[in-house]
Short mmCIF file of the C-alpha atoms (twelve columns), coordinates in Angstrom:
data_MODEL
# 
_entry.id   MODEL 
# 
loop_
_atom_site.group_PDB 
_atom_site.id 
_atom_site.type_symbol 
_atom_site.label_atom_id 
_atom_site.label_alt_id 
_atom_site.label_comp_id 
_atom_site.label_asym_id 
_atom_site.label_seq_id 
_atom_site.Cartn_x 
_atom_site.Cartn_y 
_atom_site.Cartn_z 
_atom_site.pdbx_PDB_model_num 
ATOM 1   C CA . UNK A 1   32.733 -59.884 -84.921 1 
ATOM 2   C CA . UNK A 2   33.505 -63.604 -85.132 1 
ATOM 3   C CA . UNK A 3   37.216 -62.844 -85.480 1 
ATOM 4   C CA . UNK A 4   37.080 -60.700 -82.337 1 
ATOM 5   C CA . UNK A 5   35.368 -63.505 -80.438 1 
ATOM 6   C CA . UNK A 6   37.995 -66.026 -81.596 1 
ATOM 7   C CA . UNK A 7   40.795 -63.633 -80.621 1 
ATOM 8   C CA . UNK A 8   39.270 -63.065 -77.164 1 
ATOM 9   C CA . UNK A 9   38.885 -66.833 -76.620 1 
ATOM 10  C CA . UNK A 10  42.498 -67.469 -77.645 1 
ATOM 11  C CA . UNK A 11  43.711 -64.644 -75.393 1 
ATOM 12  C CA . UNK A 12  41.722 -66.056 -72.479 1 
ATOM 13  C CA . UNK A 13  43.463 -69.415 -72.970 1 
ATOM 14  C CA . UNK A 14  46.896 -67.774 -73.010 1 
ATOM 15  C CA . UNK A 15  46.155 -65.790 -69.859 1 
ATOM 16  C CA . UNK A 16  44.839 -68.908 -68.091 1 
ATOM 17  C CA . UNK A 17  48.153 -70.669 -68.774 1 
ATOM 18  C CA . UNK A 18  50.317 -67.665 -67.834 1 
ATOM 19  C CA . UNK A 19  51.775 -67.400 -64.361 1 
ATOM 20  C CA . UNK A 20  49.757 -65.415 -61.832 1 
ATOM 21  C CA . UNK A 21  52.506 -62.833 -61.682 1 
ATOM 22  C CA . UNK A 22  52.006 -61.851 -65.336 1 
ATOM 23  C CA . UNK A 23  49.072 -59.514 -64.619 1 
ATOM 24  C CA . UNK A 24  50.955 -57.651 -61.920 1 
ATOM 25  C CA . UNK A 25  54.095 -57.343 -64.033 1 
ATOM 26  C CA . UNK A 26  52.117 -56.134 -67.052 1 
ATOM 27  C CA . UNK A 27  50.016 -53.623 -65.117 1 
ATOM 28  C CA . UNK A 28  52.912 -52.228 -63.098 1 
ATOM 29  C CA . UNK A 29  55.118 -52.098 -66.196 1 
ATOM 30  C CA . UNK A 30  52.609 -50.188 -68.300 1 
ATOM 31  C CA . UNK A 31  51.585 -47.940 -65.412 1 
ATOM 32  C CA . UNK A 32  55.202 -47.270 -64.535 1 
ATOM 33  C CA . UNK A 33  56.042 -46.368 -68.137 1 
ATOM 34  C CA . UNK A 34  53.133 -43.908 -68.338 1 
ATOM 35  C CA . UNK A 35  54.032 -42.403 -64.957 1 
ATOM 36  C CA . UNK A 36  57.721 -42.118 -65.898 1 
ATOM 37  C CA . UNK A 37  56.926 -40.376 -69.201 1 
ATOM 38  C CA . UNK A 38  54.595 -37.938 -67.460 1 
ATOM 39  C CA . UNK A 39  57.185 -37.095 -64.783 1 
ATOM 40  C CA . UNK A 40  59.925 -36.704 -67.414 1 
ATOM 41  C CA . UNK A 41  57.736 -34.334 -69.445 1 
ATOM 42  C CA . UNK A 42  56.983 -32.061 -66.478 1 
ATOM 43  C CA . UNK A 43  60.662 -31.980 -65.384 1 
ATOM 44  C CA . UNK A 44  61.673 -30.431 -68.717 1 
ATOM 45  C CA . UNK A 45  58.475 -28.417 -69.262 1 
ATOM 46  C CA . UNK A 46  58.036 -24.735 -68.580 1 
ATOM 47  C CA . UNK A 47  55.207 -24.402 -66.034 1 
ATOM 48  C CA . UNK A 48  52.885 -21.456 -66.640 1 
ATOM 49  C CA . UNK A 49  49.461 -20.412 -65.316 1 
ATOM 50  C CA . UNK A 50  46.300 -21.180 -67.229 1 
ATOM 51  C CA . UNK A 51  42.563 -20.653 -66.769 1 
ATOM 52  C CA . UNK A 52  39.669 -23.052 -67.405 1 
ATOM 53  C CA . UNK A 53  37.541 -21.266 -70.009 1 
ATOM 54  C CA . UNK A 54  35.287 -24.025 -71.276 1 
ATOM 55  C CA . UNK A 55  34.805 -27.781 -71.281 1 
ATOM 56  C CA . UNK A 56  34.572 -30.512 -73.877 1 
ATOM 57  C CA . UNK A 57  31.723 -32.980 -73.539 1 
ATOM 58  C CA . UNK A 58  32.074 -36.680 -74.218 1 
ATOM 59  C CA . UNK A 59  28.571 -37.895 -74.907 1 
ATOM 60  C CA . UNK A 60  27.192 -41.109 -73.517 1 
ATOM 61  C CA . UNK A 61  27.370 -44.131 -75.794 1 
ATOM 62  C CA . UNK A 62  23.580 -44.231 -75.965 1 
ATOM 63  C CA . UNK A 63  23.447 -40.619 -77.187 1 
ATOM 64  C CA . UNK A 64  26.157 -41.223 -79.836 1 
ATOM 65  C CA . UNK A 65  24.277 -44.287 -81.171 1 
ATOM 66  C CA . UNK A 66  21.025 -42.318 -81.266 1 
ATOM 67  C CA . UNK A 67  22.614 -39.440 -83.210 1 
ATOM 68  C CA . UNK A 68  24.257 -41.840 -85.658 1 
ATOM 69  C CA . UNK A 69  20.964 -43.673 -86.233 1 
ATOM 70  C CA . UNK A 70  19.140 -40.378 -86.855 1 
ATOM 71  C CA . UNK A 71  21.870 -39.242 -89.274 1 
ATOM 72  C CA . UNK A 72  21.281 -42.459 -91.264 1 
ATOM 73  C CA . UNK A 73  17.574 -41.734 -91.604 1 
ATOM 74  C CA . UNK A 74  16.177 -43.578 -88.559 1 
ATOM 75  C CA . UNK A 75  13.184 -41.773 -87.048 1 
ATOM 76  C CA . UNK A 76  13.080 -42.662 -83.336 1 
ATOM 77  C CA . UNK A 77  9.786  -42.601 -81.478 1 
ATOM 78  C CA . UNK A 78  11.546 -42.603 -78.097 1 
ATOM 79  C CA . UNK A 79  10.815 -46.208 -77.080 1 
ATOM 80  C CA . UNK A 80  13.546 -47.993 -79.045 1 
ATOM 81  C CA . UNK A 81  16.560 -49.681 -77.547 1 
ATOM 82  C CA . UNK A 82  19.393 -48.532 -79.768 1 
ATOM 83  C CA . UNK A 83  22.322 -50.260 -78.077 1 
ATOM 84  C CA . UNK A 84  22.971 -53.184 -75.787 1 
ATOM 85  C CA . UNK A 85  25.483 -53.781 -73.025 1 
ATOM 86  C CA . UNK A 86  26.779 -51.522 -70.302 1 
ATOM 87  C CA . UNK A 87  25.675 -47.930 -70.708 1 
ATOM 88  C CA . UNK A 88  27.111 -44.753 -69.327 1 
ATOM 89  C CA . UNK A 89  24.142 -42.425 -69.307 1 
ATOM 90  C CA . UNK A 90  25.866 -39.332 -67.928 1 
ATOM 91  C CA . UNK A 91  28.088 -37.191 -70.128 1 
ATOM 92  C CA . UNK A 92  31.748 -36.745 -69.212 1 
ATOM 93  C CA . UNK A 93  33.629 -33.438 -69.242 1 
ATOM 94  C CA . UNK A 94  37.247 -32.396 -69.837 1 
ATOM 95  C CA . UNK A 95  38.508 -28.874 -69.120 1 
ATOM 96  C CA . UNK A 96  39.520 -26.527 -71.901 1 
ATOM 97  C CA . UNK A 97  42.370 -24.361 -70.609 1 
ATOM 98  C CA . UNK A 98  43.602 -21.098 -72.062 1 
ATOM 99  C CA . UNK A 99  47.129 -19.837 -71.397 1 
ATOM 100 C CA . UNK A 100 49.635 -17.362 -72.802 1 
ATOM 101 C CA . UNK A 101 52.998 -18.532 -74.113 1 
ATOM 102 C CA . UNK A 102 55.493 -16.531 -76.202 1 
ATOM 103 C CA . UNK A 103 53.021 -13.655 -76.398 1 
ATOM 104 C CA . UNK A 104 50.311 -15.814 -77.981 1 
ATOM 105 C CA . UNK A 105 47.105 -17.060 -76.407 1 
ATOM 106 C CA . UNK A 106 46.873 -20.827 -76.687 1 
ATOM 107 C CA . UNK A 107 44.271 -23.384 -75.738 1 
ATOM 108 C CA . UNK A 108 44.429 -27.062 -74.798 1 
ATOM 109 C CA . UNK A 109 41.839 -29.638 -73.818 1 
ATOM 110 C CA . UNK A 110 42.501 -31.927 -70.877 1 
ATOM 111 C CA . UNK A 111 42.811 -35.637 -71.519 1 
ATOM 112 C CA . UNK A 112 41.057 -36.783 -68.332 1 
ATOM 113 C CA . UNK A 113 37.262 -36.733 -68.386 1 
ATOM 114 C CA . UNK A 114 35.076 -36.472 -65.277 1 
ATOM 115 C CA . UNK A 115 31.350 -36.665 -64.617 1 
ATOM 116 C CA . UNK A 116 31.444 -33.205 -63.005 1 
ATOM 117 C CA . UNK A 117 31.823 -30.083 -65.109 1 
ATOM 118 C CA . UNK A 118 35.097 -28.196 -64.665 1 
ATOM 119 C CA . UNK A 119 34.821 -24.959 -62.710 1 
ATOM 120 C CA . UNK A 120 34.962 -22.026 -65.127 1 
ATOM 121 C CA . UNK A 121 37.703 -19.539 -64.311 1 
ATOM 122 C CA . UNK A 122 39.644 -22.022 -62.178 1 
ATOM 123 C CA . UNK A 123 43.395 -21.442 -62.173 1 
ATOM 124 C CA . UNK A 124 45.468 -24.423 -63.324 1 
ATOM 125 C CA . UNK A 125 49.113 -24.982 -64.157 1 
ATOM 126 C CA . UNK A 126 50.118 -25.906 -67.684 1 
ATOM 127 C CA . UNK A 127 53.386 -27.507 -68.730 1 
ATOM 128 C CA . UNK A 128 54.773 -26.547 -72.145 1 
ATOM 129 C CA . UNK A 129 57.622 -28.476 -73.746 1 
ATOM 130 C CA . UNK A 130 60.311 -25.881 -74.611 1 
ATOM 131 C CA . UNK A 131 61.480 -27.956 -77.605 1 
ATOM 132 C CA . UNK A 132 57.944 -28.419 -78.973 1 
ATOM 133 C CA . UNK A 133 55.608 -25.622 -77.917 1 
ATOM 134 C CA . UNK A 134 52.663 -27.477 -79.463 1 
ATOM 135 C CA . UNK A 135 53.032 -30.104 -76.707 1 
ATOM 136 C CA . UNK A 136 51.267 -28.614 -73.692 1 
ATOM 137 C CA . UNK A 137 49.637 -30.537 -70.842 1 
ATOM 138 C CA . UNK A 138 47.625 -29.684 -67.768 1 
ATOM 139 C CA . UNK A 139 49.632 -30.326 -64.594 1 
ATOM 140 C CA . UNK A 140 47.814 -32.581 -62.148 1 
ATOM 141 C CA . UNK A 141 48.866 -34.151 -58.873 1 
ATOM 142 C CA . UNK A 142 46.907 -37.261 -59.872 1 
ATOM 143 C CA . UNK A 143 48.452 -39.769 -62.268 1 
ATOM 144 C CA . UNK A 144 46.681 -42.773 -63.740 1 
ATOM 145 C CA . UNK A 145 50.095 -44.245 -64.475 1 
ATOM 146 C CA . UNK A 146 51.034 -44.120 -60.794 1 
ATOM 147 C CA . UNK A 147 47.716 -45.711 -59.791 1 
ATOM 148 C CA . UNK A 148 48.157 -48.612 -62.229 1 
ATOM 149 C CA . UNK A 149 51.795 -48.998 -61.171 1 
ATOM 150 C CA . UNK A 150 50.796 -49.370 -57.502 1 
ATOM 151 C CA . UNK A 151 47.890 -51.720 -58.291 1 
ATOM 152 C CA . UNK A 152 50.222 -53.823 -60.467 1 
ATOM 153 C CA . UNK A 153 52.790 -54.035 -57.649 1 
ATOM 154 C CA . UNK A 154 50.046 -55.093 -55.238 1 
ATOM 155 C CA . UNK A 155 48.857 -57.815 -57.638 1 
ATOM 156 C CA . UNK A 156 52.431 -58.971 -58.160 1 
ATOM 157 C CA . UNK A 157 53.074 -59.140 -54.412 1 
ATOM 158 C CA . UNK A 158 49.815 -61.042 -53.877 1 
ATOM 159 C CA . UNK A 159 50.674 -63.532 -56.642 1 
ATOM 160 C CA . UNK A 160 54.156 -64.107 -55.214 1 
ATOM 161 C CA . UNK A 161 52.657 -64.617 -51.736 1 
ATOM 162 C CA . UNK A 162 50.136 -67.144 -53.091 1 
ATOM 163 C CA . UNK A 163 52.904 -69.004 -54.927 1 
ATOM 164 C CA . UNK A 164 55.261 -69.105 -51.907 1 
ATOM 165 C CA . UNK A 165 52.493 -70.026 -49.481 1 
ATOM 166 C CA . UNK A 166 51.412 -72.927 -51.718 1 
ATOM 167 C CA . UNK A 167 47.836 -71.655 -51.994 1 
ATOM 168 C CA . UNK A 168 46.180 -72.822 -55.192 1 
# 
């Protein structure tokens, strides 16, 4: 824990000395790379229909800590505080999609979790890599990579404006 604190303090010092543009360049670069990879995958993928058949639950941090404590022999009375810090009390859900490819029924779990349960029986599109049929992804119009790319560009533009305008 002490090593993590020292690392975070050192990183904070480096960031404080870095130009303002660094954050925008980093965020837009990483977001752009993720977005580019996603677009490249779906350009070569075979798009087929799929159906949401189930969902995977990502438990809240509080619930995971409680289960771990119980598994180690702790007997909670219900009034204990098991963890500190920010808590996400609601579970998150990712869709489990079933689709047919090459005559076989296959199943994948989405990588994006939401606080609302996926609608059972909803039709979705699935992209399957023809060179690696184990690589299948749910097609979505939303891209986190694109969002981070745009936010990074905005931060970069704001930092350049501040620098050129002489605002400190």
